[in-house]
Every structure is written in C-alpha cells, then in structure tokens.
N, C-alpha and C positions, 0 to 999 in steps of 0.2 A: 415565421417562430423559425428557434433551431429546432432541431432535432437530431437523439444521437439512431444512425443509423444500422451500425451493429455493435459488436466489444468483439473483440478475440484477444484471448489468453492462452501463455505456455507457460510450462510447467519447467526452474528447474533444470539439468538432470541427472541428478541426486537425487531418490528420496531415500528419506531417516525414517528414522521410528523413533516415536521420545527414550525408548528406552534403550538405543543404542547410542542418542547421543546424553545421556548421562553416563554412562559408562564410560565414555569419549570425553567427559569433564572432569571426572573422579580422577582417570589418568592424566592429563593436560593440567590441574588447577594442584593436584599434592590434596584435593580436600583434608583439611583437618576430621580426623578418626570425631572430634566432639563435633561435628561437625555433616558427617554422610549422611545420619537419620536428615537433619532438617533438610539439606540439599536433595533428595530423595520424594520426599513429602511433597518439593515442590514441584517437581518433575511429575509427581503423583497425580496429584491435584489441578495441575495446569488448562485440564479437561483440550489437548493436543497429543496427538500419536502419532501425526504423518508432519513431518516437513521435509521440502525440500530445495536444493543445495546447490550452487553451481560448484565447489567442490566439495568430494570423498569422500575425505578424511575422519569426517565424523563414524563413519561403517565399522573401519579399518584397524588392526590393530599399528600401536606406534610403532612400528619397525616399515608401513606402510604406508603412512607419512607424507606428503609430498609439497604441501601448502604452508601447511601449521610447522612452527619448530617452534620444540619443546624449550627451549636453551636463549632462543634470544626470537625476543617482535621480529615479526615480519613487516617490512618496511613500506610507506606508501605506496611507494614506484612498485613493487612487487605487487601489489592491494590493487591497482590502476591496470596496472599490465592486465592482470584476470579477469576483470571487468570488462577492457574493450577486449578480449581473445574470444567473451562466452558473449557480451552482451551482444551483436549487430546480429547473429544469427539463431537465437533468442527471441531475439526484435518480430526479426522477418519470420518467425514461427508464427508470433502472432498478426502480426498484420494479417500474413496470408488465410487465418482463419477467420480475420473481419472484414476481410475485400479478398474474397477465393480468385478474382478471376482481373489477373496481372493485368488485362491492359484495360482495365479503370485505374492502374497507379497516375498515366500520366493526364488523367481527369483532376489529383486532388495541386489544391492550388493553395494552402496552407501545412509546413509543419510545423508540430510543439512537442517534442521532446523535456520528458518529464524523468528526473532523478537525485537521490539525496541520498546516493552511495557511488559515484564514481564522475568524474571530474576530468574533461580536459577538451581545446583548442586547436585546430579544429575539434569536433565531438562530436556526439553522436547522431547528430545533425544528419553532416554532412556523410560522417560514413552508410549512412543511409540508403541518403541520395543518391552516392555511388553503387552499393549495393543492391539498392532497387529499380538504377536508373531512374528518377528522378527528374522532373522537370529541374534545367540548371537555377530554371526566375521563381521557383519555387520560395514563399516567402516560411521565412524560420523563425520559431521563438524556442526559445529556452528556458523550463523550470527545475532548477534545482534549489536542491538545500532546506525544503517547508516541510520535510517529513508526511506521516502520517496522512496527511490534511489533501497534499497536495494538487491531485489528481481532480480534487474536484474545483481545484485555481481552475486547471488546466480545462474545467468543463467551461468555469467563467470566460477565459482570454475566447477558447474557442464560440459561444453564444455571442459574445461580443462582434468580435467575425465575421459571424450570419448577418449579425444583425447591420452591419456598416457594407457588406458583399452579400449579392441577391444568388452569385452563383457562386459562390464558395462551400471549396470542401476540404473541409478541413479534418489532418488527419493527425488522434494524441497516440505518441508513443510511450506507456511508461516504463521503467525498467526498475526494479532492486534489489541491488544485492549485496543483500545486511549483512551475508556470512561472513562476504571475505575480512571484515570488518572486525571478528571475534579477537578479544581482546587473553595476552595471558596472565596479567595481574592475576589473583584472586581476591576478588569483593563481592560484597552481596551483588552493588549496582550488577554486575559484570555478569556471573548469575543470572540474576534476572531481563539478561540484554537478550544469555545464549541462550535462558529458556525461551523464549518468546517468538525468536524473531526470526528471519526467512528467507527464499529467494522467489523472484516472480519476476512473469510479463507482461502486460495486458495491450490492448491496441484499441483508439476507439473511431468511431469516423462520423464526422458531426455537418449535418446539411442541414438546407431552406425543407428537405427533400420531407416528406414523414418516414419517420420509422417504428422504430420501438419503443424509446421515451420521446416525450416531449418535452425539451428545457422549460422550465417554468419562470426558475425563479431560483436566487443563491442569499444568504443572512450570512453572517461573522462576525465571533465579538472573539475580545483577546478577556481573556477570563487571566490577570494580572499578578492575581495570587499568586499563580504558576511561574511564575517566572524562572525561580529560580528548580522547580522542579523537574520540566521536561527541556532536552537544549542537548543538539549537534555540534559541535567544536568538531574542526581538522587540528590533529597534532601530527608529530614526528611519527608517533608509533599508528597510527592509522586514524579514520576514528570516531573521533568516542563520543558514546548514549551515556547521557544524566537520564535516571528517570526513577523519580523517589518513589517511595510509599503512598506518599500522598497521592497522586495522580489522580486515582480513583476519587479518592472523596472530592476533590476538586469539580474535577466534572461534575459528581452529583451533584452537590454546591451550587453549580453554573446551568447547568443541563438547562433544570425546568424555567427558570426565568429566562436562561436563552430564549428556548422550543415556544414559551406566547410570544415572544418580541420576534422570533420568526414567524409562527403563524400569522402576530397580523399583520407585520407584516405583507403579507400572500392574501393580507380578506380570508382567514382560515382558521377554523377551529381543530381540535384536537380528535375529535370523532368524524373527522375529513379525510385522517389519514388513515387508508387499508394496508399499508406493507410499507414498515421500519428499518429503514435500512441503514444499522446500528458499523459503526467500526470497529473492527470483535480484537480489540488494542490488546483481548488479554480479558481470562476471565470473571479480575475483578472493574472492569469497565467493565464489562455487561452487564456484571449485575445492577453494580450501583446506577447506571441508567434505567436498569430493569422498574428499580424500585424511587426513582426520581421520577417518571415517567408514569408509574402505574404500568405499564405494558402487563402483556398475559406471555407463559411463555413461548406460544404459539408464537408471539409476534417477533420472537431473538430468535427462533428456532434456523432461521437462514445463515444470522450472523457466528451462532455455535456450531453451523455444521463447519462455514468455512474455518473458522479457531482447529476444531478439531482436526481437520484436515492438508492446512495448507498454514496454521499459526499466523504468527501478522509479518504478514509480506509488507509491510511502510504503506508508498501509497498504492501500490499497485493491488490492496489488498479491497477495498470498498468498490471497485473496476470488476473482478471476482465476482461480489456479489452481487452489485448492479446485473453481473452477464447468468448467475443462477436465479436469480429473481424471476425475473423477467421471462424464463424459463417455463415458469412456476405460471405465470399470467396472463389467465386465457379470454381476461374482460378489458373494455377498454376505458380511458378518463380513469384510470383508479390511479388513485395520486400516492405517488411515492418521499416521501420521507427521509432523506441522506444523511449524515452526519459521521465526521472523523474531525481525529481533533493531532495538536501537532504540538512545538513548543513557541513556546512564551506564557503560558498555556492559551492557545491559540483552536477554537471552535466555531468548525466551517457545516454549514448546512449548504443541501440544495433540495427543490422538489421536482420531482419529474410527475409526469403524465401518461399513462399506461399509451400505447396504441395501436 
C-alpha cells in the first residue's frame, strides 16, 4: 500500500491583491471604456482576494515594470529564463517543508517533477539533483504540459512505483509559474486567464510506510465534448491558454456520471465520502460541481478557501488543498475524494483515506 507521507508547499515570492491585478490589467490592456465595468465585475465576483506570482510587476506602477513590456510581447526565451531563475529555489523551499531533515534526502529513490509552465533539458529534475545533492542514480520522471490534473497523474505514477518496489521513496515536486505566460493582447479569454491563474510549488513524499493519507485508487475520463474548450499550447508569444465559457457547464454535465463510474470502480457510494477536494479552477467551476453532485457549502469550503487566498495555481492547487484538508482531519479511515480538470477535457479523480 502506498502512502502520502507529507506535503510541503511554497508560495511564489510576490503577493498581489486581486484589486492590484485589476488595476494592472486596465493599464496593460488599455481596456476599452465600454468594457471596464464588465471586466471589473468579473474581478469583483471572482471570489479571489490574493494571488502569488513570480514577478512583481502586477503591484507596481508602469514605469517600474521589469518583466512585462507593453510595447512588445515577452519572448518564450525570457519567460523560460525567468522560470528557471525562480523554480529551483521555490521547489527547494517546498521540499524542505515536506522533508525537513536533509539527511533523509539521500533515501529518495525516485524523483517525479511536474510542470506545464516551464520546460528545458536538462530540466528541473537534474537541477534539483544538483541543488539537493541527491543520489546520482536516482530514478527520474517528468510530467509536463498536462494542466491542472497533473499532480494526480504524478501520484498515480508514484503509487505504481511503490507497488513495484517495496523500498521506494518517491519525491514529487510540482511547480507552476502561470503568470509568466501573461499575454499582451486584449481578449476576454486573456482576461479570464489573467483573472484566475497564479504561481506556487508543492512537494509530496510517497512510500509504502504509513503516512498522512493512504492512496487507494484513481479514475479518469475524458469529456471529448470539451476538446476545444480547454487547451494549453506553445506559441512564439509564450504558452497560450484556451479557456472557454463552456468549461464549467461541460464539467457539470460530465462530473455526475463520472463520479458514479469512479465510485463504482471503488465499490463505494457517495455517502461514503467524508471530504471533497474539488480543484478550485474558478468560482463557476466550483458552483457547477456543487450543483451536479448536490454538495453542501461545507463540502466546498476548503476549495473556496484555496481559491480565495491563492487563485488557480494549475496542477499545484490540488496539493495545497490536500495539505490544508489533512490539517483539519482528526479521525483515521475517512474517505477523501479529489478531482481536478485539464485539457482534453480531462477529469481525473483520486481516492485517499486519512491515516
């Protein structure tokens, strides 16, 4: 049986209020006067108060911006340079919270790095090996460009590794610096992305020794109807997010049947679930999932808390949520149902038990 031993998180260096980011958007996009009230309503109703970013520009006057350029689009090279300037240290901060005793780092047998916002080869895995002086024969895996559900995919891989190797100690390191991919062109899609996404890092240690959660099972489905509604593509102007207004309704239409399929896969019923870790992809997504599954406000309180204080950190978000949830669980053998969504449109779920 594979267990999550511990979860560490690390906030990106700069904290911005949602109102500061709104003012930045008005300056950056030169929002047409007819649209200002509409964009402001979107920000005011987002249920997000604070987000963290790898860059400071969002809270600075225009003459002090150092990364974003109003005259030309920031190159992919500059975005990746900033990613790898920030990522290793932020990941190390999360790892140190996850595994405080550095002498235990030498026991790590497998390293899984996760990101859809920064790519290179040699990549983050080897940079962390050097930085933390991990064993040179550590087994390395990278999960890239899968979107908000990627951490669940990493946990699935970690469970398989632990099943195959009784002495495995798997370190998952997940970092997303979404705000590095800010787009200059004014459009409602770019406004939506700039309204939601944020930066952060998390680390998870998985092994066959009892921990804070036992990893019970996984279930995944693809809602093909949403193939064109959520996408993440590389372009010469950075990584481009497609996030249509139909995403919440597509999730709502599919999450009910998918839940029934996943519970059947686990021989469970909905009443067996004590804790719901619903990825806070946005206010509308949470509310549509709540209606589709007939969940209470209390069931979604933790998801809304993460959205309020951090926004959507892509794949890192579900790990923040599971960490915060575990701190409030006092009993053992309570069932946790976690779900996240990503391009495809993919719905990925995870079953855990508290230890």
